[in-house]
Backbone as CSV, one residue per row, in Angstrom:
resi,resn,N_x,N_y,N_z,CA_x,CA_y,CA_z,C_x,C_y,C_z
1,MET,14.894,-9.134,-1.091,14.125,-7.946,-1.439,15.158,-6.833,-1.673
2,THR,14.879,-6.101,-2.640,15.741,-5.061,-2.981,15.288,-3.782,-2.405
3,LEU,16.173,-2.792,-2.510,15.794,-1.462,-1.999,14.587,-0.794,-2.757
4,VAL,14.547,-1.062,-3.989,13.495,-0.562,-4.889,12.065,-1.069,-4.308
5,ALA,12.072,-2.415,-3.938,10.833,-2.928,-3.322,10.486,-2.322,-2.104
6,VAL,11.483,-2.114,-1.207,11.202,-1.639,0.098,10.742,-0.100,-0.136
7,ALA,11.372,0.639,-0.991,10.822,2.003,-1.225,9.537,2.052,-1.708
8,LEU,9.141,1.267,-2.701,7.823,1.275,-3.250,6.761,0.774,-2.198
9,PHE,7.023,-0.209,-1.415,6.146,-0.622,-0.334,5.984,0.554,0.717
10,LEU,7.050,1.075,0.996,6.954,2.305,2.039,6.159,3.442,1.398
11,LEU,6.338,3.712,0.193,5.624,4.834,-0.484,4.100,4.480,-0.535
12,GLY,3.646,3.239,-0.698,2.289,2.892,-0.591,1.670,3.033,0.759
13,PHE,2.494,2.693,1.785,2.022,2.899,3.147,1.982,4.334,3.418
14,ALA,2.923,5.119,2.955,2.854,6.634,3.195,1.619,7.295,2.517
15,ALA,1.420,6.801,1.306,0.283,7.298,0.576,-1.097,6.949,1.176
16,SER,-1.143,5.781,1.801,-2.326,5.300,2.433,-2.568,6.229,3.744
17,TRP,-1.574,6.559,4.484,-1.752,7.403,5.700,-2.117,8.723,5.255
18,VAL,-1.566,9.347,4.236,-1.748,10.594,3.775,-3.275,10.698,3.335
19,ALA,-3.608,9.747,2.504,-4.984,9.669,2.053,-5.986,9.551,3.257
20,GLY,-5.668,8.891,4.178,-6.580,8.817,5.340,-6.674,10.074,6.194
21,ARG,-5.515,10.789,6.230,-5.390,11.906,7.098,-5.849,13.157,6.392
22,TYR,-5.527,13.381,5.114,-5.795,14.636,4.534,-6.875,14.666,3.396
23,VAL,-7.161,13.493,2.775,-8.121,13.443,1.680,-9.531,13.169,2.270
24,THR,-10.497,14.013,1.906,-11.894,13.859,2.449,-12.730,13.119,1.490
25,THR,-12.743,13.576,0.205,-13.603,12.985,-0.817,-12.799,12.033,-1.692
26,GLY,-13.258,10.832,-1.765,-12.607,9.779,-2.492,-11.373,9.130,-1.919
27,ALA,-11.301,9.275,-0.563,-9.969,8.792,0.099,-9.785,7.373,-0.141
28,ALA,-10.891,6.589,0.002,-10.788,5.103,-0.169,-10.255,4.668,-1.585
29,ALA,-10.744,5.474,-2.672,-10.276,5.266,-3.930,-8.731,5.573,-4.143
30,VAL,-8.337,6.714,-3.540,-6.939,7.111,-3.611,-6.133,6.077,-2.938
31,GLN,-6.459,5.690,-1.744,-5.756,4.628,-0.942,-5.725,3.344,-1.672
32,GLY,-6.783,2.891,-2.263,-6.727,1.609,-2.891,-5.852,1.607,-4.188
33,GLY,-5.999,2.786,-4.903,-5.104,2.983,-6.007,-3.615,3.021,-5.750
34,ALA,-3.263,3.783,-4.735,-1.878,3.869,-4.241,-1.277,2.543,-3.795
35,ILE,-2.077,1.776,-2.972,-1.647,0.535,-2.558,-1.505,-0.469,-3.695
36,GLY,-2.407,-0.465,-4.543,-2.447,-1.408,-5.728,-1.236,-1.157,-6.604
37,ILE,-1.035,0.141,-6.955,0.028,0.473,-7.897,1.359,0.293,-7.284
38,CYS,1.505,0.719,-6.000,2.832,0.555,-5.295,3.177,-1.005,-5.078
39,GLY,2.113,-1.720,-4.692,2.365,-3.122,-4.385,2.798,-3.910,-5.597
40,VAL,2.023,-3.694,-6.729,2.353,-4.351,-7.935,3.712,-4.006,-8.517
41,ALA,4.011,-2.632,-8.388,5.307,-2.188,-8.912,6.438,-2.799,-8.074
42,ALA,6.273,-2.801,-6.780,7.287,-3.366,-5.893,7.622,-4.856,-6.243
43,LEU,6.483,-5.604,-6.502,6.776,-6.968,-6.969,7.271,-7.068,-8.305
44,LEU,6.856,-6.369,-9.279,7.364,-6.419,-10.669,8.783,-5.916,-10.720
45,PHE,9.095,-4.811,-10.152,10.399,-4.150,-10.334,11.379,-4.534,-9.176
46,GLY,10.941,-4.604,-8.085,11.854,-4.931,-6.885,11.957,-6.390,-6.550
47,MET,11.048,-7.157,-6.779,11.166,-8.604,-6.589,10.595,-9.552,-7.612
48,PRO,11.120,-9.418,-8.845,10.570,-10.076,-9.990,10.568,-11.624,-9.875
49,GLN,11.628,-12.109,-9.069,11.643,-13.603,-8.926,10.499,-14.127,-8.131
50,VAL,9.940,-13.400,-7.213,8.727,-13.881,-6.562,7.508,-13.960,-7.545
51,TRP,7.433,-12.975,-8.289,6.285,-12.861,-9.418,6.426,-13.996,-10.395
52,GLU,7.711,-14.342,-10.866,7.945,-15.303,-11.805,7.873,-16.734,-11.280
53,ASP,8.319,-16.970,-10.086,8.336,-18.280,-9.420,7.064,-18.723,-8.937
54,SER,6.301,-17.907,-8.352,5.048,-18.323,-7.622,3.995,-17.188,-7.656
55,LEU,3.114,-17.221,-8.537,2.002,-16.325,-8.612,1.193,-16.299,-7.366
56,ILE,0.955,-17.430,-6.841,0.230,-17.591,-5.660,0.792,-16.790,-4.523
57,TRP,2.078,-17.011,-4.191,2.820,-16.304,-3.149,2.773,-14.750,-3.336
58,ALA,2.954,-14.353,-4.521,2.888,-12.938,-4.990,1.413,-12.356,-4.569
59,LEU,0.426,-13.111,-4.846,-0.900,-12.659,-4.635,-1.186,-12.567,-3.117
60,VAL,-0.628,-13.618,-2.392,-0.733,-13.601,-0.873,-0.003,-12.408,-0.356
61,ALA,1.152,-12.170,-0.807,1.999,-10.890,-0.427,1.196,-9.678,-0.666
62,LEU,0.508,-9.506,-1.812,-0.245,-8.335,-2.023,-1.440,-8.279,-1.156
63,LEU,-2.125,-9.322,-0.897,-3.198,-9.451,-0.003,-2.847,-8.899,1.311
64,ILE,-1.721,-9.391,1.934,-1.228,-8.976,3.294,-0.817,-7.417,3.175
65,TYR,-0.215,-7.026,2.126,0.221,-5.744,2.026,-0.993,-4.817,1.898
66,GLY,-2.062,-5.187,1.259,-3.321,-4.389,1.241,-3.968,-4.300,2.607
67,LEU,-3.962,-5.361,3.369,-4.601,-5.361,4.651,-3.789,-4.451,5.567
68,VAL,-2.471,-4.524,5.600,-1.698,-3.628,6.441,-1.923,-2.134,5.975
69,GLY,-1.989,-2.015,4.722,-2.315,-0.567,4.139,-3.603,-0.085,4.546
70,ALA,-4.600,-0.957,4.674,-5.952,-0.554,5.087,-5.878,-0.164,6.552
71,LEU,-5.147,-0.874,7.407,-5.035,-0.448,8.850,-4.312,0.908,8.963
72,ILE,-3.318,1.186,8.157,-2.513,2.461,8.142,-3.593,3.544,7.753
73,PHE,-4.447,3.338,6.684,-5.329,4.146,6.261,-6.359,4.570,7.340
74,ARG,-6.834,3.490,8.031,-7.684,3.799,9.106,-7.134,4.560,10.331
75,SER,-5.800,4.470,10.520,-5.203,5.189,11.550,-5.046,6.600,11.091
76,GLY,-4.839,6.864,9.798,-4.803,8.230,9.307,-6.210,8.906,9.491
77,GLN,-7.367,8.148,9.141,-8.615,8.717,9.258,-8.937,8.954,10.827
78,ALA,-8.453,8.137,11.685,-8.737,8.373,13.151,-8.067,9.640,13.564
79,ALA,-6.845,9.873,13.031,-6.023,11.110,13.310,-6.724,12.357,12.911
80,ARG,-7.313,12.225,11.633,-8.037,13.321,11.196,-9.303,13.642,11.945
81,GLU,-10.099,12.609,12.465,-11.192,12.726,13.281,-10.857,13.377,14.510
82,ARG,-9.760,12.945,15.147,-9.419,13.524,16.419,-8.889,14.954,16.336
83,ALA,-8.472,15.370,15.153,-7.932,16.777,14.900,-9.173,17.624,14.702
84,ASP,-10.233,17.122,14.212,-11.404,17.984,13.952,-12.115,18.356,15.226
């Protein structure tokens, strides 16, 4: 895994938390878009060999990445609810 992939994955996680914490209207759409774009970009630009060698493993990695991103999104929403 290259540094580009790590940076893009972390950017998606950060965007998920920010969307959960600070965005009120359309937060789920923002989070889903951020996770989708960052995850696919990380696989295409940071780890192209995974994408080329096994599409199934790439899709499994994106699924797991999306689930972790959803947990981070929910923790951001919980932080917002506690702050209100």
